[in-house]
C-alpha positions as CSV (number, residue, x, y, z in Angstrom):
1,X,0.0,0.0,0.0
2,X,1.3,3.4,-0.9
3,X,2.5,5.5,2.0
4,X,1.8,9.3,1.8
5,X,4.1,11.4,3.9
6,X,3.1,14.8,5.4
7,X,4.3,16.7,2.5
8,X,2.4,14.6,0.0
9,X,-0.8,15.0,2.0
10,X,-0.2,18.7,2.3
11,X,0.3,19.2,-1.4
12,X,-2.9,17.3,-2.1
13,X,-4.8,19.5,0.4
14,X,-3.4,22.7,-1.4
15,X,-4.6,21.3,-4.7
16,X,-8.1,20.4,-3.5
17,X,-8.5,23.6,-1.6
18,X,-7.5,25.7,-4.7
19,X,-4.5,27.0,-2.9
20,X,-1.8,25.6,-5.1
21,X,-3.0,27.6,-8.1
22,X,-5.7,30.2,-8.1
23,X,-8.7,28.7,-10.0
24,X,-10.6,30.2,-12.9
25,X,-13.9,29.2,-11.5
26,X,-17.2,30.9,-10.8
27,X,-17.6,31.9,-7.2
28,X,-20.6,29.7,-6.6
29,X,-18.8,26.7,-8.1
30,X,-15.9,27.4,-5.7
31,X,-18.2,27.6,-2.7
32,X,-19.8,24.3,-3.6
33,X,-16.5,22.6,-4.4
34,X,-15.2,23.5,-1.0
35,X,-18.3,22.2,0.7
36,X,-18.9,25.7,2.1
37,X,-16.6,28.1,3.9
38,X,-16.6,28.6,7.7
39,X,-18.1,32.1,8.2
40,X,-18.9,32.9,11.8
41,X,-16.6,36.0,11.1
42,X,-18.7,37.5,8.3
43,X,-15.8,39.1,6.3
44,X,-13.4,36.2,6.4
45,X,-14.8,34.2,3.4
46,X,-13.8,37.1,1.2
47,X,-10.2,36.7,2.0
48,X,-10.6,32.9,1.7
49,X,-12.0,33.2,-1.8
50,X,-9.5,35.9,-2.9
51,X,-6.7,33.5,-2.0
52,X,-8.3,30.7,-4.1
53,X,-9.8,32.4,-7.2
54,X,-8.1,34.4,-9.9
55,X,-9.6,37.9,-10.2
56,X,-12.1,37.4,-7.3
57,X,-14.3,40.4,-6.9
58,X,-16.3,40.8,-3.6
59,X,-19.4,42.0,-5.5
60,X,-19.7,38.6,-7.0
61,X,-20.2,37.0,-3.6
62,X,-22.5,39.8,-2.5
63,X,-24.7,39.0,-5.6
64,X,-24.9,35.3,-4.6
65,X,-26.0,36.2,-1.1
66,X,-28.6,38.8,-2.1
67,X,-29.7,36.6,-5.1
68,X,-30.2,33.6,-2.7
69,X,-27.9,31.3,-4.5
70,X,-25.6,31.1,-1.4
71,X,-26.6,31.4,2.2
72,X,-25.2,31.8,5.7
73,X,-26.5,29.2,8.2
74,X,-25.5,26.9,11.0
75,X,-24.5,23.5,9.6
76,X,-21.1,21.7,9.8
77,X,-20.0,21.4,13.4
78,X,-22.8,23.7,14.4
79,X,-20.8,26.7,13.1
80,X,-22.0,29.3,10.7
81,X,-21.0,28.4,7.1
82,X,-21.4,30.1,3.8
83,X,-22.8,27.4,1.5
84,X,-24.4,27.0,-1.9
85,X,-28.2,27.0,-1.5
86,X,-28.6,23.7,-3.2
87,X,-26.2,22.0,-0.7
88,X,-28.0,23.4,2.3
89,X,-31.3,22.1,1.1
90,X,-29.8,18.7,0.4
91,X,-27.7,18.4,3.6
92,X,-29.7,20.1,6.3
93,X,-31.9,17.1,7.3
94,X,-28.9,14.9,7.6
95,X,-27.3,17.3,10.1
96,X,-30.4,17.7,12.3
97,X,-29.5,15.1,15.0
98,X,-25.9,16.4,15.2
99,X,-27.0,20.0,15.6
100,X,-29.4,19.1,18.4
101,X,-26.8,16.9,20.2
102,X,-24.2,19.7,20.0
103,X,-26.5,22.3,21.5
104,X,-27.7,19.9,24.2
105,X,-24.1,19.1,25.0
106,X,-23.6,22.7,25.9
107,X,-26.9,23.5,27.4
108,X,-28.2,20.2,28.8
109,X,-28.9,21.6,32.3
110,X,-30.6,24.7,30.9
111,X,-32.9,22.6,28.6
112,X,-33.7,19.9,31.1
113,X,-37.4,19.1,30.9
114,X,-37.9,21.2,27.7
115,X,-39.9,19.3,25.0
116,X,-37.8,20.0,21.9
117,X,-40.8,19.2,19.6
118,X,-42.9,21.9,21.4
119,X,-39.9,24.3,21.3
120,X,-39.5,23.8,17.6
121,X,-43.2,24.4,17.0
122,X,-43.1,27.6,19.1
123,X,-40.0,28.9,17.3
124,X,-41.5,28.3,13.9
125,X,-44.6,30.2,15.0
126,X,-42.5,33.1,16.1
127,X,-41.0,33.3,12.6
128,X,-44.2,32.6,10.8
129,X,-45.1,36.3,10.4
130,X,-42.2,36.8,8.0
131,X,-40.4,39.3,10.3
132,X,-36.7,38.5,10.4
133,X,-35.6,38.2,14.0
134,X,-32.4,38.0,16.0
135,X,-31.6,35.0,18.2
136,X,-32.1,37.2,21.3
137,X,-35.5,38.4,20.1
138,X,-36.7,34.9,19.5
139,X,-35.4,33.8,22.9
140,X,-37.2,36.6,24.7
141,X,-40.5,35.6,23.1
142,X,-40.0,32.0,23.9
143,X,-39.1,32.8,27.5
144,X,-42.8,33.6,28.2
145,X,-43.4,29.9,27.8
146,X,-40.1,28.6,29.1
147,X,-38.9,31.0,31.7
148,X,-36.4,28.7,33.4
149,X,-33.8,28.1,30.6
150,X,-31.3,30.9,29.9
151,X,-32.2,33.0,26.9
152,X,-28.9,31.9,25.2
153,X,-29.9,28.2,25.5
154,X,-33.4,28.8,24.1
155,X,-32.0,30.9,21.2
156,X,-29.2,28.5,20.4
157,X,-31.5,25.5,20.3
158,X,-34.2,27.2,18.4
159,X,-32.0,28.8,15.7
160,X,-28.9,26.6,15.5
161,X,-30.7,23.3,15.7
162,X,-34.5,23.1,15.6
163,X,-35.5,25.5,12.9
164,X,-33.4,25.7,9.7
165,X,-32.8,29.4,9.1
166,X,-30.5,31.7,7.2
167,X,-28.8,34.9,8.3
168,X,-30.1,37.6,6.0
169,X,-28.0,40.1,4.1
170,X,-26.6,42.7,4.7
171,X,-25.0,40.3,7.2
172,X,-22.0,38.8,5.4
173,X,-21.8,41.3,2.6
174,X,-18.5,43.0,1.7
175,X,-17.6,45.6,4.3
176,X,-21.1,45.5,5.8
177,X,-21.7,45.6,9.5
178,X,-25.1,44.3,10.5
179,X,-26.6,42.4,13.3
180,X,-27.8,38.8,12.7
181,X,-31.4,38.6,11.5
182,X,-32.8,35.1,10.9
183,X,-35.6,33.9,8.6
184,X,-36.7,30.3,7.8
185,X,-34.5,28.7,5.1
186,X,-37.4,27.4,3.0
187,X,-39.1,30.8,2.9
188,X,-35.9,32.6,1.9
189,X,-35.1,30.1,-0.9
190,X,-38.7,29.4,-1.9
191,X,-37.9,25.6,-1.8
192,X,-38.4,23.0,0.9
193,X,-35.5,21.2,2.5
194,X,-35.0,17.7,1.2
195,X,-36.6,15.1,3.5
196,X,-34.6,12.6,5.4
197,X,-33.7,9.4,3.5
198,X,-35.7,6.2,4.2
199,X,-34.4,4.3,7.2
200,X,-31.5,2.0,6.3
201,X,-30.2,4.2,3.5
202,X,-27.9,7.2,3.6
203,X,-27.5,8.7,0.1
204,X,-26.7,12.1,1.6
205,X,-24.0,10.6,3.8
206,X,-22.5,8.9,0.7
207,X,-22.6,12.1,-1.2
208,X,-20.9,13.9,1.7
209,X,-18.1,11.4,1.7
210,X,-17.4,12.0,-2.0
211,X,-17.7,15.7,-1.8
212,X,-15.4,15.8,1.2
213,X,-12.7,13.8,-0.5
214,X,-12.9,15.9,-3.6
215,X,-12.1,19.0,-1.5
216,X,-10.0,17.6,1.3
217,X,-8.7,14.1,0.3
218,X,-6.8,12.0,0.8
219,X,-8.3,11.8,4.3
220,X,-9.3,9.4,7.0
221,X,-12.8,8.8,8.4
222,X,-11.8,10.8,11.5
223,X,-11.0,13.8,9.3
224,X,-14.4,13.5,7.6
225,X,-16.1,13.6,11.0
226,X,-14.0,16.5,12.1
227,X,-15.2,18.5,9.1
228,X,-18.9,17.8,9.2
229,X,-19.4,16.9,12.9
230,X,-21.5,13.8,11.9
231,X,-21.0,10.7,13.9
232,X,-23.0,8.2,11.8
233,X,-20.9,8.1,8.6
234,X,-19.0,4.7,8.9
235,X,-21.9,3.1,7.0
236,X,-21.7,5.7,4.2
237,X,-17.9,5.3,4.0
238,X,-18.3,1.5,3.8
239,X,-20.9,1.9,1.1
240,X,-18.6,3.9,-1.2
241,X,-15.3,2.3,-0.2
242,X,-15.3,0.2,-3.4
243,X,-15.1,3.4,-5.4
244,X,-12.1,4.7,-3.5
245,X,-8.4,4.2,-3.3
246,X,-6.6,3.5,0.0
247,X,-3.3,4.8,1.3
248,X,-1.3,4.8,4.5
249,X,0.2,7.8,6.2
250,X,3.3,8.0,8.4
251,X,1.1,7.9,11.5
252,X,-0.4,4.6,10.5
253,X,-3.8,5.9,9.5
254,X,-5.7,4.9,6.4
255,X,-6.5,7.9,4.2
256,X,-9.1,7.3,1.5
257,X,-9.5,9.2,-1.8
258,X,-11.2,9.4,-5.1
259,X,-9.2,7.6,-7.7
260,X,-8.9,10.4,-10.2
261,X,-8.5,13.3,-7.8
262,X,-5.2,15.4,-8.0
263,X,-2.3,14.2,-5.8
264,X,0.6,16.5,-6.8
265,X,4.2,15.4,-6.5
266,X,5.4,16.3,-3.0
267,X,8.1,18.4,-4.6
268,X,5.6,20.7,-6.3
269,X,6.3,24.3,-5.4
270,X,3.7,25.9,-3.2
271,X,3.0,29.7,-3.4
272,X,2.5,31.9,-0.3
273,X,-1.2,32.1,0.6
274,X,-2.9,34.2,3.3
275,X,-5.8,32.3,5.0
276,X,-8.6,33.9,6.9
277,X,-9.6,33.0,10.5
278,X,-11.1,29.5,10.9
279,X,-10.3,28.4,7.4
280,X,-11.5,24.8,6.7
281,X,-8.2,24.0,4.9
282,X,-7.0,23.6,8.5
283,X,-10.1,23.0,10.6
284,X,-11.4,20.4,8.1
285,X,-9.2,17.7,9.5
286,X,-8.8,15.8,12.7
287,X,-5.1,15.4,12.0
288,X,-4.0,18.8,10.9
289,X,-0.3,18.0,10.8
290,X,-0.4,18.0,7.0
291,X,-0.5,21.8,7.0
292,X,0.2,23.1,10.6
293,X,2.8,22.0,13.1
294,X,1.4,20.4,16.3
295,X,3.1,23.2,18.3
296,X,0.9,25.8,16.5
297,X,-2.3,23.8,16.3
298,X,-4.0,26.1,18.9
299,X,-3.9,28.9,16.3
300,X,-6.4,27.1,14.2
301,X,-9.1,27.2,16.8
302,X,-8.1,30.6,18.3
303,X,-9.2,32.6,15.2
304,X,-5.7,33.5,14.1
305,X,-5.3,34.4,10.4
306,X,-2.3,32.5,9.1
307,X,0.2,32.6,6.2
308,X,1.2,29.4,4.3
309,X,4.8,29.3,3.2
310,X,5.9,26.3,1.3
311,X,2.5,24.8,2.0
312,X,2.6,25.1,5.8
313,X,1.5,27.6,8.4
314,X,4.6,29.7,8.9
315,X,3.2,33.1,10.2
316,X,0.1,34.9,11.4
317,X,-1.2,38.1,10.0
318,X,-3.4,41.0,11.2
319,X,-4.9,44.2,9.9
320,X,-4.8,47.3,12.0
321,X,-4.5,51.0,11.3
322,X,-4.2,50.5,7.5
323,X,-1.4,47.9,7.7
324,X,-1.3,44.2,7.1
325,X,1.3,42.9,9.6
326,X,2.9,39.5,9.2
327,X,4.4,37.9,12.3
328,X,6.6,34.8,11.4
329,X,6.4,31.7,13.4
330,X,9.9,30.7,12.2
331,X,12.8,32.3,10.4
332,X,12.2,33.3,6.7
333,X,14.8,33.0,4.0
334,X,15.3,36.0,1.9
335,X,13.3,34.5,-0.9
336,X,10.5,33.6,1.5
337,X,10.5,37.1,2.9
338,X,10.2,38.5,-0.6
339,X,7.3,36.2,-1.5
340,X,5.4,36.9,1.7
341,X,5.8,40.6,1.2
342,X,4.6,40.5,-2.4
343,X,1.6,38.4,-1.6
344,X,0.9,40.6,1.5
345,X,0.9,43.7,-0.7
346,X,-1.6,42.1,-3.0
347,X,-3.8,41.3,-0.1
348,X,-3.4,44.8,1.3
349,X,-4.6,46.2,-2.1
350,X,-7.6,43.8,-2.1
351,X,-8.6,44.9,1.5
352,X,-8.0,48.6,1.0
353,X,-10.9,51.0,0.5
354,X,-10.7,52.5,-3.0
355,X,-11.6,55.9,-1.4
356,X,-8.7,55.8,1.1
357,X,-5.0,55.4,1.0
358,X,-3.7,51.9,0.2
359,X,-3.0,49.6,3.0
360,X,0.6,48.8,3.8
361,X,2.4,45.5,4.4
362,X,4.7,45.1,7.3
363,X,6.7,42.0,8.2
364,X,7.8,41.6,11.7
365,X,10.9,39.5,11.6
366,X,12.2,37.3,14.5
């Protein structure tokens, strides 16, 4: 069996994540290919797409959101993701149980004794008048009937788990600042969510396995679970295993992959790329060692924006007072310093306001 070392896995990740070469791809196709982009920080997907697509223009993503072809909603891992509308409709029912379990895991004591069926019915009634509402507003209304649970617990369960909703624009639009306003997903899209599959079948799970491997493979089953948060996918993996190829990694795991998916030579040069906070190129794996050192793993869950140099996390970056500042996590060679600075300048130009002075790039060397 072929053994893939860390560098081989890393180069495959870069290729699948559109980070090895910027893609000439419509924005909606890129969002779908990636299985969505993590988006609890509303502006971060713009940088993620800029780093992946040639000539990306923020207005194109705005158009998808206002045109209802893409939506912001709680889905994978109970986090807010930016997804293609078709994918949300197809995947939402398969995530229902996981979403409820994750909220209950956080608020079990608060929600003790609450009938979730009744809570779901009440939350839908609150939203039935068509008025978009914040989570806090919904929780305050529900508190008249359930005064004991904390408002946060009621709101999280109602909006993140029980009632499929979208976060309405202008939330998530380029340079927009707006509070979260929710409305039912089916109303916003004018289409109903796909119903759950008949018992004993899992076509959505099987599709998720294929889609995940297309964007993240080669990867192990534990990586798939880390990406989507779903526990019940071993059956789906087993069902499609005959379509897949199998490898070993240097940690003894068994990465699976689509047979014709790109797996670049480990010696392939990797360009500098700036990633936004919580990018799934890192968070979409249980074993993140293919792209980030174990010593820096905490950055991936702390919301740090990172810079990839030679395909690995080698620096963090921030924006403040008109300057993009790069802080290396290791020493840079002269060539690496030049490449980081050039890509940083391009990012600064992208982030700058056309009506103001251009942002600057500063590299803090250690």
